[in-house]
C-alpha positions as CSV (number, residue, x, y, z in Angstrom):
1,M,-14.8,-28.9,30.9
2,N,-11.0,-29.1,30.8
3,E,-11.2,-30.5,27.3
4,V,-13.4,-27.6,26.2
5,I,-11.0,-25.1,27.7
6,S,-8.0,-26.8,26.1
7,K,-9.7,-26.7,22.7
8,G,-10.5,-23.0,23.2
9,K,-6.9,-22.3,23.9
10,V,-5.7,-24.2,20.9
11,S,-8.3,-22.4,18.7
12,A,-7.1,-19.0,20.1
13,R,-3.4,-19.9,19.5
14,S,-4.3,-21.0,16.0
15,G,-6.2,-17.7,15.3
16,M,-3.2,-15.7,16.6
17,A,-0.8,-17.7,14.4
18,S,-3.0,-17.0,11.3
19,L,-2.9,-13.3,12.1
20,Q,0.8,-13.4,12.5
21,V,1.2,-15.2,9.1
22,A,-1.0,-12.6,7.5
23,G,1.0,-9.8,9.1
24,R,4.3,-11.3,7.9
25,I,3.0,-11.7,4.4
26,S,1.8,-8.1,4.3
27,F,5.1,-6.8,5.6
28,A,7.2,-8.9,3.2
29,A,5.0,-8.1,0.2
30,A,5.2,-4.3,0.9
31,A,9.0,-4.6,1.2
32,A,9.2,-6.7,-2.0
33,S,7.3,-4.0,-3.9
34,L,9.9,-1.4,-2.8
35,V,12.8,-3.7,-3.8
36,L,11.2,-4.3,-7.2
37,L,10.7,-0.6,-7.7
38,A,14.4,0.0,-6.9
39,A,15.3,-2.8,-9.3
40,L,13.4,-1.1,-12.1
41,H,15.7,2.0,-11.7
42,V,18.7,-0.3,-12.4
43,L,17.1,-2.4,-15.1
44,S,15.6,0.6,-17.0
45,P,18.0,3.5,-16.5
46,E,16.8,5.1,-19.8
47,L,13.7,6.4,-18.0
48,D,14.5,9.5,-16.0
49,P,13.0,9.1,-12.6
50,S,12.6,12.8,-12.1
51,W,9.7,13.2,-14.6
52,R,8.8,9.7,-15.8
53,M,6.0,8.0,-13.9
54,V,6.5,4.5,-12.3
55,S,3.9,3.0,-14.7
56,E,6.0,4.0,-17.7
57,Y,8.4,1.2,-16.8
58,A,5.9,-1.0,-18.7
59,L,7.2,0.7,-21.9
60,G,10.6,-0.9,-21.4
61,N,11.8,-4.5,-21.5
62,F,11.0,-5.2,-17.9
63,G,7.2,-4.5,-17.7
64,W,6.9,-7.9,-16.0
65,V,8.9,-6.6,-13.0
66,L,6.5,-3.6,-12.8
67,A,3.6,-6.0,-12.8
68,L,5.1,-8.0,-10.0
69,M,5.6,-4.8,-8.0
70,F,1.9,-3.9,-8.4
71,L,0.9,-7.5,-7.5
72,A,3.1,-7.5,-4.4
73,W,1.6,-4.1,-3.4
74,A,-1.9,-5.6,-3.8
75,L,-1.0,-8.7,-1.8
76,S,0.2,-6.6,1.0
77,C,-3.1,-4.8,1.2
78,V,-5.1,-8.0,1.1
79,A,-3.0,-9.8,3.7
80,L,-3.2,-6.7,6.0
81,F,-7.0,-6.7,5.7
82,F,-7.1,-10.2,7.1
83,A,-4.5,-9.4,9.7
84,I,-6.3,-6.4,11.2
85,K,-10.0,-6.9,10.5
86,S,-10.7,-8.3,13.9
87,Q,-9.0,-5.4,15.6
88,V,-10.8,-2.7,13.6
89,R,-14.0,-2.1,15.5
90,T,-15.3,1.4,14.6
91,I,-17.6,2.1,11.7
92,G,-15.0,4.4,10.2
93,G,-12.3,1.7,10.5
94,K,-14.5,-0.9,8.8
95,I,-15.1,1.6,5.9
96,G,-11.3,1.9,5.8
97,L,-11.0,-1.8,5.4
98,G,-13.3,-1.6,2.4
99,F,-11.0,1.1,0.9
100,L,-8.0,-1.1,1.6
101,L,-9.5,-3.9,-0.5
102,A,-10.5,-1.3,-3.2
103,A,-6.8,-0.2,-3.3
104,A,-5.8,-3.8,-3.7
105,V,-8.2,-4.1,-6.7
106,G,-6.7,-0.9,-8.2
107,M,-3.2,-2.2,-7.8
108,S,-4.1,-5.6,-9.3
109,M,-5.7,-3.9,-12.3
110,A,-2.5,-1.8,-12.8
111,A,-0.6,-5.1,-12.9
112,M,-2.9,-6.5,-15.6
113,F,-3.5,-3.4,-17.6
114,D,-0.3,-1.4,-18.3
115,V,-0.1,2.3,-19.1
116,N,-1.0,1.7,-22.7
117,H,-4.4,0.2,-21.7
118,N,-7.5,2.3,-21.3
119,L,-8.2,0.6,-17.9
120,H,-4.9,1.7,-16.4
121,G,-6.4,5.1,-15.7
122,L,-9.3,3.5,-13.9
123,A,-6.9,1.4,-11.9
124,A,-5.1,4.6,-10.8
125,M,-8.4,6.3,-9.8
126,I,-9.2,3.3,-7.6
127,G,-5.8,2.5,-6.1
128,I,-4.1,5.9,-5.6
129,P,-6.8,7.6,-3.5
130,G,-8.1,4.4,-2.0
131,L,-5.1,3.6,0.2
132,P,-4.7,7.1,1.9
133,I,-8.4,6.9,2.8
134,A,-8.0,3.5,4.2
135,A,-4.8,4.5,6.0
136,I,-6.4,7.4,7.9
137,L,-9.6,5.6,8.8
138,I,-8.0,2.4,9.9
139,S,-5.3,4.2,11.9
140,L,-7.8,6.3,13.7
141,S,-9.6,3.1,14.6
142,L,-6.6,1.2,15.7
143,V,-5.2,3.9,18.0
144,R,-8.2,3.4,20.2
145,N,-7.0,-0.2,20.9
146,P,-4.6,-0.3,23.9
147,S,-2.4,-2.8,22.2
148,W,-1.6,-0.3,19.5
149,T,-0.6,2.5,21.9
150,P,3.2,1.9,21.5
151,V,3.0,2.7,17.8
152,R,0.3,5.3,18.0
153,R,2.6,8.1,16.8
154,S,4.2,6.2,14.0
155,L,0.8,4.9,12.9
156,L,-0.8,8.3,12.6
157,W,2.3,10.0,11.1
158,T,2.6,7.4,8.4
159,A,-1.1,7.6,7.6
160,I,-0.7,11.4,7.3
161,L,2.3,10.8,5.1
162,T,0.2,9.0,2.6
163,W,-2.0,12.1,2.3
164,V,1.1,14.4,2.0
165,S,2.4,12.2,-0.8
166,L,-1.0,12.2,-2.6
167,V,-1.2,16.0,-2.4
168,L,2.4,16.4,-3.7
169,M,1.6,14.0,-6.5
170,N,-1.4,16.0,-7.6
171,V,0.5,19.3,-7.4
172,A,3.3,17.8,-9.5
173,V,0.9,16.5,-12.1
174,F,-1.0,19.8,-12.4
175,T,2.2,21.9,-12.6
176,G,4.3,19.5,-14.7
177,F,2.1,19.3,-17.8
178,S,2.6,21.7,-20.6
179,P,-0.4,23.4,-22.4
180,T,-0.1,20.6,-25.1
181,G,-0.7,17.9,-22.4
182,E,2.8,16.6,-22.3
183,I,5.0,16.3,-19.2
184,S,7.9,18.7,-19.2
185,P,11.4,17.2,-18.6
186,D,11.8,19.9,-15.9
187,A,8.9,18.5,-13.9
188,W,9.3,16.6,-10.7
189,V,6.2,14.4,-11.1
190,G,8.4,11.3,-11.3
191,W,9.9,11.9,-7.8
192,A,6.5,12.7,-6.4
193,N,5.1,9.4,-7.9
194,R,7.9,7.4,-6.3
195,F,7.5,9.2,-3.0
196,L,3.9,8.2,-3.1
197,V,4.8,4.5,-3.5
198,I,7.2,4.6,-0.7
199,A,4.8,6.4,1.7
200,Y,2.0,3.9,1.0
201,D,4.3,1.0,1.6
202,V,5.8,2.4,4.8
203,W,2.3,2.7,6.3
204,L,1.5,-0.9,5.3
205,M,4.8,-2.1,6.8
206,V,4.2,-0.2,10.1
207,V,0.8,-1.7,10.6
208,A,1.9,-5.2,9.5
209,R,4.9,-5.1,11.8
210,R,2.7,-4.3,14.8
211,V,0.4,-7.1,14.0
212,V,3.4,-9.5,14.1
213,E,4.6,-8.0,17.4
214,T,1.2,-8.4,19.1
215,T,0.7,-12.0,18.0
216,Q,4.0,-13.4,19.0
């Protein structure tokens, strides 16, 4: 009997350690994507961040840095899926987990197919709306868990922030294009695009950090 209990404790500790590793990977990958985005502004200063989209960094000499950014973003989503799937118990939350993986697929596609490729648009259609849907559904599920009570406010606010960034992005896109279909240099779509990346990563980091805290 004692041996069975001992094995159970070892298994539980091993499971918690795995969740902590996944949480750390998710946090680090999200942070890395932000660092890579910042690096692109230094490496490709010729692209005006106020009206040039993040994906347009593929047009310069450092498209590989952009690809790494998208891959880091995708890795953060996948790692977070494994870190929190056992704590997401509502139907809505489980649907949110599906959208989280869908967002990872979109981000991975964006890394493989740059802005010049026909599939880049599909990648955006999957990844950009996928994460906000995942964020709100997962957050609403996690706040029901008592262990997530200390971060309830930050969890919900960052989830809402992903939707705010998505709305601002859409507004910027629809108001920034000229009748000929070109983006005006006076547009602010570039800033909106970058704010979206930051908002998405912040939510990922908030959730991942809490996973690490609860598994220590």
